[in-house]
C-alpha positions as CSV (number, residue, x, y, z in Angstrom):
1,M,0.2,0.0,0.0
2,N,3.0,2.4,0.6
3,Q,3.9,2.1,-2.9
4,A,0.6,3.3,-4.1
5,K,0.8,6.2,-1.6
6,I,4.3,7.2,-3.1
7,A,3.1,6.9,-6.5
8,L,0.1,9.1,-5.8
9,I,2.3,11.7,-4.1
10,T,4.6,11.8,-7.0
11,L,1.6,12.6,-9.2
12,V,0.5,15.1,-7.0
13,A,4.0,16.9,-7.0
14,V,3.8,16.7,-10.9
15,L,0.4,18.2,-11.0
16,L,1.6,21.1,-8.5
17,G,4.6,21.6,-10.7
18,F,2.5,21.9,-13.8
19,Q,0.4,24.6,-12.2
20,L,3.3,26.6,-10.8
21,L,5.0,26.5,-14.1
22,D,2.0,27.7,-15.8
23,R,1.5,30.4,-13.3
24,F,4.9,32.0,-13.4
25,N,5.8,31.7,-17.2
26,E,5.2,34.7,-19.5
27,P,2.1,34.8,-21.9
28,A,1.9,33.1,-25.4
29,R,5.2,32.7,-26.9
30,M,4.5,30.3,-29.7
31,K,1.2,30.7,-31.9
32,A,1.2,27.2,-32.8
33,V,1.5,25.9,-29.3
34,K,-1.2,28.4,-28.1
35,E,-3.6,27.1,-30.7
36,S,-3.3,23.6,-29.4
37,L,-3.7,24.4,-25.8
38,D,-7.5,23.7,-25.8
39,A,-6.8,20.0,-26.9
40,Q,-3.9,19.8,-24.3
41,A,-6.1,20.9,-21.4
42,R,-8.6,18.5,-22.3
43,A,-6.3,15.7,-22.4
44,F,-5.0,16.9,-19.0
45,E,-8.7,16.8,-17.7
46,Q,-9.1,13.3,-19.0
47,L,-5.9,12.2,-17.2
48,S,-6.9,13.7,-14.0
49,Q,-10.2,12.0,-14.2
50,E,-8.5,8.7,-14.7
51,L,-6.1,9.5,-11.9
52,N,-9.1,10.2,-9.6
53,T,-10.7,6.7,-10.6
54,L,-7.4,4.8,-9.9
55,S,-7.0,6.7,-6.6
56,Q,-10.5,5.9,-5.6
57,S,-9.7,2.2,-6.5
58,I,-6.9,2.1,-4.3
59,A,-8.9,3.3,-1.5
60,D,-11.6,0.8,-2.1
61,Q,-9.0,-2.1,-2.1
62,Q,-7.6,-0.8,1.4
63,A,-11.2,-0.6,2.6
64,Q,-12.0,-4.1,1.6
65,L,-9.0,-5.5,3.3
66,R,-9.7,-3.4,6.5
67,F,-13.4,-4.0,6.7
68,G,-14.5,-6.8,4.4
69,N,-16.0,-9.5,6.6
70,E,-17.3,-11.6,3.6
71,A,-14.8,-13.9,1.6
72,R,-11.9,-12.3,3.0
73,E,-9.8,-15.3,1.9
74,G,-8.1,-14.4,-1.3
75,A,-8.8,-10.6,-0.9
76,A,-5.2,-9.8,-0.7
77,E,-4.4,-11.7,-4.0
78,A,-7.1,-9.9,-5.8
79,A,-6.0,-6.5,-4.4
80,Q,-2.4,-7.3,-5.5
81,A,-3.6,-8.1,-9.0
82,S,-5.4,-5.1,-9.4
83,Q,-2.8,-2.8,-8.1
84,D,-0.3,-4.2,-10.4
85,K,-2.7,-2.8,-13.3
86,I,-3.0,0.5,-11.4
87,Y,0.7,0.7,-11.1
88,A,1.2,0.2,-14.9
89,E,-1.5,2.7,-15.6
90,L,0.1,5.3,-13.2
91,G,3.4,5.0,-15.2
92,R,1.6,5.8,-18.5
93,I,-0.3,8.8,-17.1
94,R,3.0,10.1,-15.5
95,K,4.7,10.2,-18.8
96,N,1.8,11.9,-20.4
97,L,1.7,14.6,-17.6
98,E,5.5,15.2,-18.0
99,G,4.9,15.7,-21.7
100,L,2.1,18.2,-20.9
101,E,4.3,19.9,-18.4
102,V,7.0,20.4,-21.0
103,R,4.7,22.0,-23.8
104,A,3.0,24.2,-21.1
105,V,6.4,25.5,-20.0
106,A,6.9,26.1,-23.7
107,S,3.7,27.9,-24.4
108,G,3.8,30.0,-21.3
109,T,-0.1,30.1,-21.2
110,Q,-3.3,28.0,-20.7
111,S,-6.3,28.0,-22.6
112,D,-9.8,29.1,-21.1
113,A,-11.4,25.6,-21.7
114,G,-8.7,24.0,-19.3
115,S,-8.0,27.0,-17.0
116,T,-8.2,26.7,-13.2
117,T,-8.1,29.4,-10.5
118,Q,-4.6,29.5,-8.8
119,A,-4.8,31.0,-5.3
120,P,-2.0,32.7,-3.5
121,A,0.5,30.0,-2.0
122,D,-0.8,30.7,1.6
123,Q,-4.5,29.9,0.3
124,A,-3.6,27.0,-1.9
125,A,-5.8,24.7,0.1
126,V,-8.6,26.8,1.7
127,T,-11.2,25.2,3.8
128,E,-13.3,26.2,6.5
129,P,-12.0,25.2,10.0
130,Q,-12.1,21.4,10.9
131,T,-14.1,20.4,13.8
132,P,-12.6,16.8,14.7
133,G,-14.9,14.4,16.2
134,D,-14.5,11.1,18.2
135,D,-15.5,9.1,15.3
136,A,-13.1,10.5,12.6
137,A,-12.2,6.9,11.8
138,T,-15.6,6.5,10.0
139,T,-14.2,8.7,7.2
140,T,-12.6,5.6,5.8
141,P,-14.8,4.2,3.0
142,L,-16.6,1.0,3.6
143,P,-16.7,-1.6,1.0
144,A,-19.0,-1.1,-2.0
145,G,-22.3,-3.1,-1.8
146,D,-25.0,-4.0,-4.1
147,G,-27.0,-0.7,-4.3
148,L,-30.0,-2.2,-2.1
149,V,-30.7,-0.5,1.1
150,R,-29.7,-2.2,4.3
151,E,-28.6,-1.6,7.7
152,N,-25.2,-1.9,9.3
153,G,-23.2,-2.1,6.0
154,N,-22.4,0.0,3.2
155,F,-24.7,-0.8,0.2
156,L,-23.7,2.0,-2.1
157,L,-22.6,1.0,-5.6
158,P,-19.7,2.9,-7.1
159,P,-20.6,5.8,-9.4
160,R,-21.8,5.0,-12.8
161,T,-19.0,5.5,-15.4
162,D,-19.8,3.0,-18.4
163,Y,-21.4,5.8,-20.2
164,F,-18.3,8.0,-20.4
165,H,-15.9,8.0,-23.3
166,P,-12.9,10.6,-23.1
167,D,-12.5,10.5,-26.7
168,R,-16.0,12.0,-27.1
169,I,-15.5,15.2,-25.0
170,G,-16.2,18.3,-26.9
171,G,-18.6,20.6,-28.4
172,T,-21.8,22.4,-27.1
173,L,-25.3,21.2,-26.5
174,H,-27.8,23.6,-27.3
175,S,-31.2,23.6,-25.7
176,F,-34.3,25.7,-24.8
177,S,-35.4,26.8,-21.4
178,S,-37.2,29.4,-19.6
179,T,-35.6,32.1,-17.2
180,P,-36.1,30.5,-13.7
181,P,-37.8,32.7,-11.1
182,G,-34.4,32.6,-8.9
183,L,-31.6,30.3,-8.3
184,N,-31.7,29.7,-4.6
185,P,-31.8,25.7,-4.3
186,I,-33.8,25.8,-1.1
187,I,-36.1,28.6,-1.5
188,E,-37.2,28.3,-5.0
189,N,-39.5,25.4,-6.0
190,A,-39.5,25.3,-9.7
191,A,-38.4,22.3,-11.9
192,D,-36.2,24.3,-14.1
193,V,-34.2,25.5,-10.9
194,S,-33.7,21.9,-9.8
195,S,-32.5,20.8,-13.2
196,L,-29.6,23.4,-13.2
197,H,-28.6,22.5,-9.6
198,G,-28.5,18.9,-10.9
199,L,-26.0,19.7,-13.3
200,C,-23.9,22.1,-11.3
201,N,-24.1,20.7,-7.8
202,G,-24.3,16.9,-6.5
203,S,-25.7,15.0,-3.7
204,L,-24.3,12.4,-1.3
205,A,-25.6,9.4,-3.4
206,T,-28.0,9.1,-6.3
207,R,-30.5,6.4,-7.6
208,D,-29.1,4.3,-10.4
209,S,-30.8,5.5,-13.6
210,A,-31.2,1.9,-14.9
211,E,-32.5,0.3,-11.6
212,P,-34.0,3.2,-9.6
213,A,-34.3,0.8,-6.6
214,K,-30.4,0.9,-6.2
215,W,-28.2,3.6,-5.0
216,R,-24.9,4.8,-6.0
217,S,-22.1,6.8,-4.4
218,E,-21.7,10.5,-5.4
219,L,-20.3,12.9,-2.9
220,A,-20.3,10.3,-0.3
221,T,-18.0,7.1,-0.8
222,S,-19.9,5.2,1.8
223,V,-22.8,5.2,4.2
224,L,-23.7,3.4,7.2
225,I,-27.4,3.3,8.5
226,E,-27.8,2.3,12.1
227,N,-30.2,2.4,15.0
228,D,-33.2,1.2,13.2
229,Y,-32.8,3.9,10.6
230,H,-32.4,6.7,13.1
231,T,-28.7,7.3,12.3
232,Y,-27.0,7.9,8.9
233,T,-23.2,8.1,8.8
234,F,-21.6,9.2,5.5
235,A,-17.9,9.3,4.6
236,L,-17.4,12.1,2.1
237,R,-15.1,12.1,-0.9
238,R,-11.9,14.0,-0.2
239,G,-10.4,16.8,-2.5
240,V,-13.9,17.9,-3.9
241,M,-13.8,21.6,-4.6
242,W,-16.5,24.3,-4.7
243,Q,-16.7,26.1,-8.1
244,V,-15.5,29.7,-8.3
245,P,-18.8,31.7,-9.0
246,S,-18.7,33.5,-12.4
247,L,-19.2,36.6,-10.3
248,A,-15.5,36.4,-9.5
249,R,-14.7,36.5,-13.0
250,T,-17.1,39.2,-14.2
251,D,-16.9,41.5,-11.2
252,P,-13.5,40.8,-9.7
253,E,-13.4,44.2,-7.9
254,N,-16.3,43.5,-5.8
255,F,-16.2,39.6,-5.7
256,G,-12.6,38.8,-6.0
257,W,-12.7,37.6,-2.5
258,L,-14.5,34.4,-4.0
259,D,-11.6,33.6,-6.5
260,K,-9.9,31.1,-4.4
261,P,-10.6,27.2,-3.8
262,F,-12.8,26.1,-0.9
263,E,-13.0,22.4,-0.2
264,L,-16.4,20.7,0.2
265,T,-16.7,19.6,3.7
266,A,-19.3,18.0,6.0
267,H,-20.1,21.3,7.3
268,D,-21.4,22.5,4.0
269,F,-24.2,19.8,4.4
270,V,-24.9,20.6,8.0
271,F,-25.4,24.2,6.7
272,Y,-28.0,23.1,4.0
273,V,-30.0,21.3,6.9
274,E,-29.8,24.4,9.3
275,M,-31.2,26.7,6.6
276,A,-33.8,24.3,5.5
277,K,-35.1,23.8,8.9
278,H,-34.9,27.2,10.2
279,E,-38.1,28.8,11.1
280,D,-37.0,32.3,9.7
281,V,-36.3,30.7,6.2
282,Q,-39.1,30.7,3.7
283,A,-38.8,27.2,2.5
284,P,-41.9,25.1,3.1
285,Q,-41.3,22.8,0.4
286,A,-37.9,21.7,1.9
287,K,-39.2,21.9,5.7
288,A,-41.7,19.0,4.6
289,Y,-38.9,16.7,4.2
290,F,-36.8,17.7,7.1
291,D,-39.5,18.0,10.1
292,D,-38.3,14.6,11.4
293,L,-34.6,15.2,11.1
294,D,-33.3,16.0,14.7
295,R,-29.9,17.4,13.7
296,A,-27.0,17.1,11.3
297,E,-23.3,17.1,12.7
298,A,-20.0,17.1,11.2
299,L,-17.8,14.6,13.1
300,D,-14.9,16.0,11.1
301,D,-14.5,17.6,7.7
302,Y,-15.2,14.3,6.0
303,T,-17.7,12.8,8.2
304,L,-21.4,13.5,8.2
305,R,-24.0,12.1,10.6
306,L,-27.8,12.7,10.4
307,H,-29.7,12.1,13.4
308,W,-33.6,11.3,12.9
309,K,-36.0,11.6,15.5
310,R,-38.0,8.5,14.5
311,K,-38.0,5.9,11.9
312,V,-39.4,7.5,8.8
313,Y,-39.3,6.1,5.3
314,T,-38.4,9.5,3.7
315,S,-35.3,9.7,5.9
316,L,-33.7,7.5,3.1
317,G,-34.4,9.6,0.2
318,T,-33.9,12.7,1.9
319,S,-30.5,11.7,3.4
320,M,-29.3,10.2,0.3
321,G,-30.5,13.0,-1.7
322,L,-28.9,15.8,0.5
323,E,-27.0,18.5,-1.4
324,P,-24.4,20.8,0.1
325,L,-24.8,24.7,0.4
326,P,-21.9,26.9,0.1
327,R,-21.5,28.0,3.6
328,H,-18.5,30.2,2.6
329,I,-21.0,32.2,0.5
330,Y,-24.3,32.2,2.3
331,S,-22.8,33.0,5.7
332,K,-20.9,36.2,4.5
333,D,-22.0,39.6,3.2
334,Q,-21.3,41.1,0.0
335,S,-17.8,41.9,0.9
336,G,-16.7,38.6,2.3
337,N,-17.4,39.4,5.9
338,A,-19.0,36.7,8.3
339,L,-22.5,37.6,9.1
340,P,-23.5,37.5,12.7
341,A,-25.1,34.1,13.5
342,E,-28.3,35.4,14.3
343,Q,-28.7,37.3,10.9
344,I,-27.7,34.5,8.5
345,S,-31.2,32.9,8.4
346,L,-33.0,36.1,7.7
347,A,-30.3,37.3,5.1
348,F,-30.9,33.8,3.4
349,N,-34.3,34.8,2.1
350,K,-33.1,37.6,0.1
351,H,-29.4,37.0,-0.1
352,W,-27.1,39.3,-2.1
353,F,-25.7,36.3,-4.0
354,D,-29.1,35.2,-5.2
355,E,-29.9,38.8,-6.3
356,Q,-26.8,38.8,-8.3
357,R,-27.9,35.5,-10.0
358,G,-25.2,33.7,-8.5
359,M,-24.9,29.8,-8.2
360,T,-22.1,27.5,-7.4
361,G,-21.8,23.9,-6.7
362,V,-19.3,20.9,-6.9
363,G,-21.1,19.1,-10.0
364,R,-20.1,18.4,-13.6
365,Y,-20.9,22.1,-14.8
366,V,-20.3,25.6,-13.9
367,L,-22.7,28.4,-14.3
368,W,-20.6,30.5,-16.8
369,D,-23.0,33.0,-18.1
370,Y,-26.6,34.2,-17.3
371,E,-28.7,36.7,-19.1
372,A,-32.3,36.9,-17.9
373,D,-34.7,36.0,-20.7
374,K,-31.9,35.5,-23.2
375,Q,-29.3,32.9,-22.3
376,I,-28.1,30.5,-19.6
377,R,-24.6,28.9,-20.2
378,L,-23.1,26.2,-18.3
379,R,-19.3,25.3,-18.8
380,R,-17.6,21.9,-18.2
381,N,-16.3,21.9,-14.6
382,P,-12.4,21.2,-15.1
383,R,-12.0,20.3,-11.6
384,F,-15.0,17.8,-11.2
385,W,-14.2,14.8,-9.2
386,G,-15.8,12.3,-11.4
387,A,-16.3,11.3,-15.0
388,G,-18.6,14.1,-15.9
389,D,-20.3,14.7,-19.2
390,H,-18.9,15.1,-22.8
391,F,-20.0,18.5,-23.5
392,D,-17.7,21.4,-23.1
393,Y,-20.6,23.8,-22.9
394,R,-24.4,23.6,-22.4
395,D,-26.3,26.6,-23.8
396,Y,-29.9,27.4,-23.0
397,N,-31.7,29.7,-25.1
398,C,-34.3,31.6,-23.0
399,S,-35.4,34.2,-25.6
400,I,-37.5,31.9,-27.8
401,R,-41.0,31.2,-26.2
402,D,-43.1,30.4,-29.2
403,P,-43.2,26.7,-29.8
404,E,-43.1,27.0,-33.5
405,A,-40.3,29.2,-33.4
406,K,-38.6,26.7,-31.3
407,L,-39.3,23.9,-33.7
408,T,-38.0,26.2,-36.6
409,S,-34.7,26.7,-34.9
410,F,-34.4,23.0,-34.0
411,K,-35.0,22.0,-37.8
412,N,-32.3,24.6,-38.7
413,G,-29.8,22.9,-36.4
414,Q,-29.7,25.6,-33.7
415,V,-30.2,23.1,-31.2
416,E,-29.5,19.4,-31.3
417,S,-32.6,18.0,-29.6
418,Y,-36.2,19.3,-28.8
419,S,-39.3,17.9,-27.4
420,L,-42.2,18.4,-29.9
421,T,-45.4,19.6,-28.8
422,P,-48.4,17.2,-29.4
423,T,-49.6,19.5,-32.4
424,Q,-46.2,19.4,-33.9
425,Y,-46.0,15.6,-33.6
426,K,-49.4,15.5,-35.4
427,T,-48.2,17.9,-38.3
428,N,-44.7,16.7,-38.8
429,I,-44.9,13.0,-38.0
430,L,-48.4,11.7,-38.1
431,D,-49.3,13.7,-41.1
432,G,-45.7,13.3,-42.6
433,R,-45.1,16.9,-43.4
434,E,-41.5,16.7,-42.3
435,G,-39.7,14.1,-44.6
436,R,-36.7,13.9,-42.2
437,F,-38.7,12.0,-39.7
438,N,-39.0,8.4,-40.6
439,A,-42.3,7.4,-38.8
440,D,-41.9,3.5,-39.6
441,K,-38.3,3.6,-38.2
442,P,-38.3,6.6,-35.7
443,R,-34.6,6.2,-34.4
444,E,-33.4,6.1,-38.1
445,G,-34.5,9.3,-39.7
446,E,-32.2,12.0,-40.3
447,I,-34.2,13.5,-37.5
448,A,-34.7,10.6,-35.0
449,F,-37.6,10.6,-32.3
450,E,-38.8,8.6,-29.6
451,R,-42.2,8.6,-27.5
452,T,-41.0,8.8,-23.9
453,K,-42.9,8.8,-20.6
454,G,-42.1,11.2,-17.7
455,L,-43.0,10.9,-14.0
456,V,-45.5,13.9,-14.3
457,Y,-49.1,14.6,-13.9
458,Y,-51.0,17.6,-15.1
459,Y,-53.9,19.2,-13.4
460,I,-56.4,22.2,-12.8
461,G,-56.1,23.1,-9.2
462,W,-59.0,24.6,-7.3
463,N,-58.2,27.4,-4.9
464,M,-60.4,25.7,-2.0
465,R,-60.1,28.8,0.3
466,R,-62.5,30.5,-2.1
467,P,-66.3,30.0,-1.7
468,L,-66.6,29.0,-5.2
469,F,-64.6,25.8,-4.7
470,S,-64.9,25.1,-0.9
471,D,-67.8,22.5,-1.5
472,R,-66.4,19.0,-2.6
473,R,-69.6,18.6,-4.8
474,V,-68.7,21.5,-6.8
475,R,-65.1,20.2,-7.3
476,Q,-66.6,16.8,-8.3
477,A,-68.9,18.5,-10.7
478,L,-66.0,20.4,-12.5
479,S,-64.3,17.0,-12.9
480,H,-67.3,15.5,-14.5
481,A,-67.7,18.4,-17.0
482,F,-64.0,17.9,-18.2
483,P,-63.9,15.9,-21.4
484,K,-60.4,14.2,-20.5
485,Q,-60.1,11.4,-23.1
486,R,-61.4,13.6,-25.8
487,I,-58.9,16.1,-24.9
488,I,-56.1,13.5,-24.7
489,D,-57.2,12.1,-28.1
490,E,-57.9,15.4,-30.0
491,V,-55.5,18.1,-28.3
492,F,-52.6,15.7,-27.4
493,F,-53.1,13.1,-30.2
494,G,-52.9,10.2,-28.0
495,L,-49.9,11.3,-25.8
496,G,-50.3,10.6,-22.1
497,Q,-52.5,8.4,-20.0
498,P,-55.5,9.8,-17.9
499,A,-54.5,10.9,-14.8
500,V,-57.0,9.4,-12.1
501,G,-55.1,10.8,-9.1
502,N,-51.7,12.0,-7.5
503,V,-49.8,8.7,-8.4
504,H,-48.6,7.4,-11.7
505,P,-50.8,4.7,-13.1
506,D,-47.4,2.8,-13.8
507,S,-46.6,2.9,-10.1
508,A,-46.8,-0.1,-7.7
509,Y,-48.5,2.3,-5.5
510,F,-51.4,3.2,-8.0
511,N,-54.8,2.4,-6.7
512,D,-56.4,0.6,-9.8
513,Q,-59.9,0.4,-8.0
514,L,-60.8,4.1,-8.5
515,K,-63.1,4.8,-11.2
516,D,-62.1,7.9,-12.9
517,Y,-64.5,10.9,-13.2
518,D,-66.2,10.2,-16.5
519,F,-67.3,13.2,-18.8
520,D,-71.1,13.5,-17.6
521,L,-72.7,17.0,-17.8
522,D,-76.1,15.6,-16.2
523,R,-74.1,14.3,-13.1
524,A,-72.3,17.6,-13.1
525,Q,-75.5,19.6,-13.1
526,E,-77.0,17.5,-10.6
527,L,-74.0,17.9,-8.1
528,L,-74.1,21.7,-8.6
529,F,-77.8,21.8,-7.8
530,Q,-77.1,19.9,-4.6
531,A,-74.6,22.5,-3.6
532,G,-76.8,25.3,-4.1
533,W,-76.0,26.6,-7.4
534,E,-78.6,27.5,-10.0
535,D,-79.7,30.3,-12.3
536,S,-82.2,32.3,-10.0
537,N,-82.3,35.3,-12.1
538,G,-82.5,33.9,-15.6
539,D,-79.2,35.5,-17.0
540,G,-77.8,32.2,-18.0
541,L,-75.2,31.9,-15.2
542,L,-75.5,29.9,-12.1
543,D,-75.4,31.9,-9.0
544,K,-75.6,31.3,-5.2
545,T,-76.3,33.6,-2.2
546,I,-72.9,33.5,-0.1
547,D,-72.8,35.8,3.0
548,G,-76.1,37.6,1.8
549,T,-74.7,38.4,-1.5
550,S,-75.7,36.8,-4.9
551,V,-72.6,35.4,-6.6
552,P,-72.3,34.4,-10.2
553,F,-70.3,31.2,-11.0
554,S,-67.6,32.9,-12.8
555,F,-63.9,32.4,-12.5
556,K,-60.3,32.5,-14.0
557,V,-58.0,29.8,-14.8
558,K,-54.1,31.1,-14.7
559,Y,-51.8,28.8,-16.8
560,Y,-48.6,28.7,-18.7
561,A,-48.5,30.9,-21.7
562,N,-46.9,29.9,-24.9
563,S,-48.6,26.5,-24.8
564,P,-51.2,25.9,-27.7
565,E,-52.3,22.4,-26.1
566,W,-53.2,24.4,-22.9
567,D,-55.0,26.9,-24.8
568,R,-57.0,24.5,-26.8
569,T,-57.6,22.4,-23.6
570,L,-59.1,25.3,-21.7
571,G,-60.9,26.3,-24.8
572,V,-62.7,22.9,-24.9
573,Y,-63.3,23.0,-21.3
574,Q,-64.7,26.6,-21.5
575,A,-67.4,25.5,-23.8
576,Q,-68.4,22.4,-21.8
577,L,-68.7,24.8,-18.6
578,R,-70.9,27.3,-20.5
579,K,-73.3,24.7,-21.2
580,L,-73.7,24.2,-17.2
581,G,-74.1,28.0,-16.7
582,I,-70.6,28.6,-15.7
583,E,-68.4,31.4,-16.9
584,M,-64.6,30.3,-17.2
585,T,-62.0,32.7,-18.4
586,P,-58.3,31.4,-19.5
587,L,-55.6,33.7,-18.3
588,P,-52.1,32.7,-19.6
589,L,-49.0,34.0,-17.8
590,E,-45.2,33.8,-18.3
591,W,-43.5,31.2,-16.2
592,K,-41.9,33.5,-13.6
593,L,-45.3,35.2,-12.9
594,L,-47.1,31.9,-12.8
595,V,-44.7,30.4,-10.3
596,R,-45.3,33.4,-8.0
597,V,-49.1,32.9,-8.6
598,Y,-48.7,29.5,-7.1
599,E,-46.8,30.5,-4.1
600,D,-48.9,33.7,-3.3
601,R,-52.2,31.7,-4.0
602,D,-53.3,34.3,-6.2
603,F,-55.8,32.4,-8.2
604,D,-59.2,31.0,-8.4
605,A,-58.0,28.1,-10.4
606,V,-54.5,27.3,-11.9
607,G,-53.3,24.9,-14.6
608,G,-50.2,23.1,-13.6
609,G,-48.1,20.0,-13.3
610,W,-46.1,18.2,-10.7
611,R,-43.0,16.1,-11.3
612,M,-43.5,13.0,-9.2
613,S,-40.7,11.0,-7.3
614,Y,-39.7,7.2,-7.7
615,E,-41.1,6.7,-4.1
616,V,-44.5,8.4,-3.0
617,D,-44.6,10.9,-0.2
618,F,-47.8,13.0,0.4
619,E,-46.9,15.4,3.1
620,Q,-45.3,18.3,0.7
621,L,-48.5,18.8,-1.4
622,W,-51.3,17.8,0.8
623,H,-50.8,18.0,4.6
624,S,-52.8,20.5,6.2
625,K,-50.2,22.0,8.1
626,Y,-48.6,23.6,4.9
627,A,-52.1,24.8,3.6
628,E,-51.7,28.2,4.9
629,E,-47.9,28.1,5.0
630,P,-46.4,30.9,2.7
631,R,-44.7,29.6,-0.4
632,S,-45.8,26.1,0.3
633,S,-46.5,23.5,-2.2
634,N,-50.0,23.0,-0.8
635,H,-51.1,26.0,-2.9
636,C,-54.9,24.8,-3.2
637,G,-55.3,24.7,0.6
638,F,-56.3,21.0,0.9
639,A,-56.8,20.1,4.4
640,D,-58.3,16.7,5.5
641,P,-57.5,15.1,9.1
642,E,-57.9,11.5,7.8
643,A,-55.5,12.3,4.8
644,D,-53.2,13.9,7.4
645,K,-53.1,10.7,9.3
646,L,-52.3,8.5,6.3
647,A,-49.6,10.7,5.0
648,E,-48.1,10.6,8.4
649,E,-48.6,6.8,8.6
650,L,-47.0,6.4,5.3
651,R,-43.9,8.0,6.4
652,V,-43.3,5.6,9.1
653,T,-44.3,2.5,7.3
654,F,-41.4,0.4,5.5
655,D,-43.2,-2.8,4.5
656,L,-43.8,-2.4,0.8
657,E,-47.3,-4.2,0.9
658,E,-48.4,-1.8,3.9
659,R,-47.1,1.2,2.1
660,K,-49.1,0.3,-1.0
661,R,-52.2,-0.1,1.4
662,V,-51.8,3.3,3.0
663,A,-50.9,5.0,-0.3
664,R,-54.1,3.6,-2.1
665,A,-56.2,4.6,0.9
666,F,-54.7,8.3,0.7
667,Q,-55.6,8.4,-3.0
668,A,-59.1,7.4,-2.4
669,I,-59.5,10.5,-0.2
670,I,-57.9,12.7,-3.0
671,H,-60.1,11.1,-5.4
672,R,-63.2,11.9,-3.2
673,E,-62.3,15.4,-2.5
674,Q,-61.0,16.5,-6.0
675,P,-58.7,19.3,-5.0
676,Y,-57.4,19.1,-8.6
677,T,-59.3,17.9,-11.6
678,F,-56.6,15.4,-12.6
679,F,-55.7,15.5,-16.3
680,R,-53.1,13.5,-18.0
681,T,-49.6,11.7,-17.2
682,G,-46.5,13.1,-19.0
683,E,-45.7,11.5,-22.4
684,G,-43.9,13.3,-25.2
685,V,-41.9,13.0,-28.3
686,F,-38.4,13.7,-27.8
687,A,-36.5,14.3,-31.1
688,W,-32.7,14.9,-32.0
689,H,-30.5,15.4,-35.0
690,N,-29.3,11.9,-36.0
691,R,-27.4,12.2,-39.3
692,S,-28.0,15.6,-40.8
693,T,-25.5,16.9,-43.0
694,D,-25.5,20.6,-41.9
695,S,-26.2,20.3,-38.0
696,A,-24.6,18.9,-35.0
697,N,-25.6,15.2,-34.5
698,L,-26.2,13.7,-31.2
699,G,-24.7,10.3,-30.3
700,G,-25.3,8.2,-27.3
701,V,-29.3,8.8,-27.2
702,V,-30.2,5.4,-28.3
703,D,-27.7,3.9,-25.7
704,A,-29.6,5.7,-23.2
705,L,-33.0,4.9,-24.2
706,E,-32.2,1.2,-24.4
707,T,-30.0,1.0,-21.1
708,L,-31.9,3.1,-18.6
709,H,-35.4,2.9,-16.9
710,P,-38.2,4.3,-18.8
711,F,-38.5,7.3,-16.6
712,Y,-34.8,8.1,-16.7
713,N,-34.0,7.2,-20.2
714,R,-33.3,10.7,-21.6
715,D,-30.2,11.1,-19.2
716,S,-28.0,13.4,-21.3
717,S,-24.9,12.0,-19.4
718,Y,-24.8,9.5,-22.5
719,W,-24.9,12.0,-25.1
720,Y,-22.1,13.5,-27.1
721,I,-21.6,15.4,-30.4
722,K,-21.1,13.1,-33.5
723,E,-18.3,14.1,-35.9
């Protein structure tokens, strides 16, 4: 093992020599060398990633010898054989690094694509102060497992790397997006914010994208669950560095204090928990998952322990999916001075870093450029600890909102992939108006496509705080008046399944005994009459006396603009409601405004969609304790004591069959109360440039489609730009 340590120390010395020589040499001496630096930096990055993998392999071998209780006989021989290969690979990498060092000295500069921020010598390895603990030995990784959750032994699989091919690194992936309402990972509750942080940050562990029941290590190299799921102890990956925020590059005069390396430590995870749980922080959607967490503590810089008050099922997903929060930023003021402890939580709600559109993480990409309503650019993180993605950059166009303009841009090769709207699917593929699609062999056309499912359901939500929708019979009537199957067939052209409730029909937790609200205007009229709604003055609108005042049945539905499908859906629905004597007015809003509408409960009714989890949990959306909480996900104000009890019971139930029973009982209540008129599940048409002559073509898409679980098979980690 000493040989391995000596070899690694030698490599570290070579790397430091490379950085120092690069720093102190004069700028560009040879034009030809300078032009090749991008390729050199990329090669250096690839070798560094290989070195990380080899280093982790040695650590794993050591851990197996130290902790392996199963089949210990023969482990030493296996370790020696593996390390023989490692030493040979180390020799090859050392030679390549030496070659890069010589070329770097000759060029005297380094390209943007491979540049790293070099701190002054006395700040070369800046971390926050270490807090040693009695259990520091737990930082040694435990042997890898099979991915299936168990107590008293590490079960994490190693990070997935089979998708990654170093020779495919390069290029830019262009996509469409909307400008998110904000970038704070705790306060904001929008899917696009979550997606950006998913690329720029990381979590302790992650579900395997092929077998979601299994877990893989990410920022944690091992986990130990003890005390009947009350205690989780994570050994963290060492040497993971926080990205330098783009503010330090674009405004060094004010934010130059951020231009130095900070190492990720257990304290950053503790800080996330403290902010998510703090009563002053406006993040009810986060609090829903941390209520049962007693405390998080850093036993040392590389050991995190989570203590749960009780055995709860959601502790697993919440613990494994915990992300770090940059304490070195959110605990400071704009000049880098430490905030008083009592001011940190209040400052967090409107932090200067968020107001500057700042974002940082430890993930595979760095937020490089941000222009609201124009563009978001992510750059490949040259200091990422793992394999990463294949693209040098990811560019998101936030200026094009119209679906037809997006489709034109996609066809012209300005973006490599695009999710067609149902109408575009009908005209371009079903009707054959675009010859580059091959309807008979979808993956083989010049533009390939695939119908894909998503863990999403769409709905119209009723603000139950308002008198119009406080009676369940009214909400049931509104669901009977919604021609669900007709709209799926005629507006969405068969894309999506009818959503019966708040659980996906393909889920093991789905209650298949529930009968959907069929389209029945007579039944709707009967229920409205029972609830006291009738046309008392002959003006064609239903009305009812509420608090001594005659109130007409008239309301607005706020929904996402730039969606022809929502326009047509609400147009069809509007016509049916008019037959009942109800006046409904559709009101489209831009995404940023619509998110605030949800959070402020500023609506009669709202069109929306929820991204579902692989495992079900009902507290965030449906528990009554969040019905009046500002910015909560329970924006419709649903409150039912029986549903509360079932949601709480589900959290403490671990047996799968019992969990199914509780989940199905909960769905029955939601089905009866109809806080939403559930609409359809997510299904779309994903298209990509496959073999165009004048556009960048995507490779790896089919590999992901065939390898991964149907809910995760658009994982862009597999993708690359084909030459």
